N, C-alpha and C positions, 0 to 999 in steps of 0.2 A: 714449379718445384721439381727438383731432380728426383727421379724414380727411386734411387737407393735411399735417399733421405725419407721419402714418403713411406717406403717399406719399413725402414728403421722405426719410424714413429708408429706405424701400424703394429709392429712387433711389440712395442711398448704399450699396446692397447689404446692408442689414441683413436677415438671413434671417428673423428673427422677424416683422418688419414685412411682408415678402413673403408669408410663410405666413399671417399674419392677413388680408391682402388676398385671398389665394386662398380662404380659408375664408369671408370675408364675401361674396364674389361667387359662391361655389359654387352656391347655390340658383338664381341667375340662369343660370349656365352649364348646370346640369342641365336647367332648363326649355328653354333654347335647343336643347340636344342632343336632347331628347325631341321637339321640333317639327321636327327636321331628319332627313331620310332621304337617304342617299347609298349607292348600290350599292357594295359592296366596302369599306364603312367600318363598323367596329364602334362601339358607343357610346363605348368608351374612347378610340378614335381621335378622335372629335369632342370629347370632354372635353379631350384633350391639345391640340387646336387652340385651344380656348377658353382654356386655361391659358396657352399661348404668346401668344395675343392679349392677355391681361391683362398678361403680363410685358413685352411690347413697348409696350403702352399706358403702363405705368409709366415706361419709358425715355423715351418721346416726350412725355409730359405736361409742360406748362409750369406750374410751381408758381405759385400766386397767382391762378389762374383761378377757383378754388372751384367747379369743375364736373367733378370727376374721375369721379363716378358716371355722368354723361351721356357723358363721353368714353370710358370703358371699356366701357359697354354698347353704344354705337355701334360701337366697334372690334370687339367680339365678333360682333355681328350682321353687320357688314360683311364680316368675314373668312369667316364661314360662308356668306354670300350669294355672295361671290366664288368660294368653293370650289364651290358649287352651279352657278353660271354656267359655271365652267371645265369641270366634269364634263358639263354639258349640251352645251356647245360640242364637247367631245370626242365625245360620243354622236352628235351631228348629223353630224360629219364622217365618222364610221365607219358609221353605221347605214344610210343609203340605198343604198349600193353593197355592203353586206355580204351575202354569199350566205346564203340561208335554207335551202339544201339543194337537191339536184337541179340545181345550177349556176345557179339563178335568184336574182337580187337583188331586194330590195324595190322598187328603182326600176323594175324590169321589170314589177312588178305594179301600179304606179300608173296610175290611169285618166287617159286623155287627154281633156280637156274639149272639144277642137275637134271639130266635126262639120260635114259639108257642109250638112246641113239648116239648122243655125243660121246658117251663113254666107250661104246663099241667102236665108233669111228676113230677115236683117239688111239685105242688099242690096236686097231687095224693099221693105222698110219705108223705107229711105233714098230710094229712087226715088219712092215714094208721097209722102213728106214734101216732096220738091222740088216735086212737082206741087201739093201743098196750099199751099205757101208762095207759089207763083206766083199763087194766087187771092186772096191777101190784099192789102189796100189798103196804100199806102205808109205811112200813119200806123200801121197795125197792125204792119207790119214794123219800123218805127222803135221801137215799144214793146218788141217782142220783142228786138231788137238791144240796146236800152238795158239791159234787165233781165238777159237771159240770156247775152249775148255780151260786153258791156262790163262786166258785173257791177256795175251801179249799182242803186240802190234806186228803188222806185216813188215814194217820197216826194221824192227828188231830181228825178225826172222831172216830178212835179207842180209843183214850185217853178220849175224851168227853163222849163216850157211854160205856166205860170200856169193850171193846171187843178186843180180841186178834187180832193183826194186820194181821197175816197170815190167820186166819179164815175170817176176813173181806175182804182181798184181793181175796180169793177164792170165797167168796160170790159175790163180784163185777164181777169177771170173769163169773160166772154162770149167773148173771143178764144180762150182755151184750150178752152172748151167747143166752139167752132166747129171748132178744129183736131182735137180728139178725134173729133168726128162725121165730119169729112171723111176721117180716117185709117181709119175702119171699112170 
């Protein structure tokens, strides 16, 4: 029997058609359930969700589209994915502040990335960079500003200032080398 006719009968609540569709898509549902793991969900629970997704897809499918297989497989995958995302969201909201025992939460054990040494080193490097930038020529500063602060391309700079692109690229490389050397 043609799939569209079978879906039409299923939409009209023909139990034999619904059963046939459930049997036809059972291998796909089995595969999706084997690929899905959710804590506190049994395999049968996942199969039930897939079956309900199929039934819902039958109700919502617009006859005449001739793409029921795509529609139903996407519906099943999407519903399982939604369930996974929902469970993951629930786990995130619970897990960080959940006590692990001894009155300590996971959040208490997370490492703080801030350190005074890193902060001082960053400040030192910024001061050093300011000094290095003062030693550059106005043309070199303009190139840096054009590329890194105004987010323009080297090619655009070469066109606007009528400079050969290759020459400008080499000039940029020398400039960066100069900055690296002065930063040491």
